[in-house]
C-alpha positions in Angstrom: 0.0 -0.5 0.1 1.9 4.0 -0.6 2.1 6.1 1.8 0.3 9.3 2.4 1.2 11.1 4.8 -0.4 14.6 6.4 0.7 17.1 3.6 1.6 15.6 -0.2 3.5 18.8 -1.2 4.3 19.8 -5.3 7.1 22.2 -6.5 8.5 21.9 -3.2 10.0 20.0 -0.5 9.8 19.3 3.7 12.0 16.9 4.6 9.8 15.0 7.3 8.0 11.5 7.5 4.5 13.0 7.0 5.6 14.5 4.2 5.3 13.6 1.2 6.8 15.7 -2.0 5.4 14.6 -5.2 6.8 15.3 -8.7 3.9 15.0 -10.3 0.8 16.8 -11.2 -0.8 12.9 -11.1 0.7 11.5 -8.5 -0.3 15.0 -7.0 -4.3 13.9 -7.8 -3.1 10.0 -6.3 -3.6 12.5 -2.2 -6.6 13.7 -3.5 -8.9 12.6 0.0 -5.7 11.6 2.1 -4.1 14.1 3.0 -3.7 18.1 2.5 -2.5 19.4 -0.5 0.1 22.0 -1.4 0.9 23.5 -4.8 4.1 25.6 -4.8 4.7 28.1 -7.6 1.7 26.7 -9.9 -1.3 28.3 -7.9 -3.8 27.9 -11.9 -2.7 24.3 -10.4 -3.6 25.3 -6.3 -6.6 26.4 -8.1 -8.0 24.2 -10.2 -7.2 21.3 -7.5 -8.6 22.9 -4.4 -5.0 22.6 -2.9 -3.1 25.3 -0.7 -1.1 28.5 -2.8 2.0 28.6 -2.1 4.8 31.2 -3.7 8.3 30.0 -4.1 8.9 32.8 -1.7 6.3 31.7 0.9 7.2 28.1 0.7 11.0 29.0 1.7 9.0 30.8 4.9 6.8 28.2 5.6 9.4 25.1 5.5 12.1 27.4 7.6 9.1 27.9 9.8 7.9 24.0 9.7 11.7 22.7 11.2 12.2 25.3 13.3 9.2 23.5 15.0 9.6 20.3 14.0 13.4 20.7 15.7 11.6 22.4 18.7 9.3 18.9 18.9 6.2 20.4 18.3 4.6 18.8 14.6 
């Protein structure tokens, strides 16, 4: 059975056991309804899928915050 984390990310990545980093639109679609979807850098795709959208700069900031929270044991 494939792994479905809490977060599937297309266009960016975070190294965490609950984050699935996908490399294609099709792979992201396989996670619909199974986890929270995030699209980095492609607002049209995010809108089409009803996924969260991050611009590249926003994603970089979120990834830093997430890694800091993991380091403090909160994620």
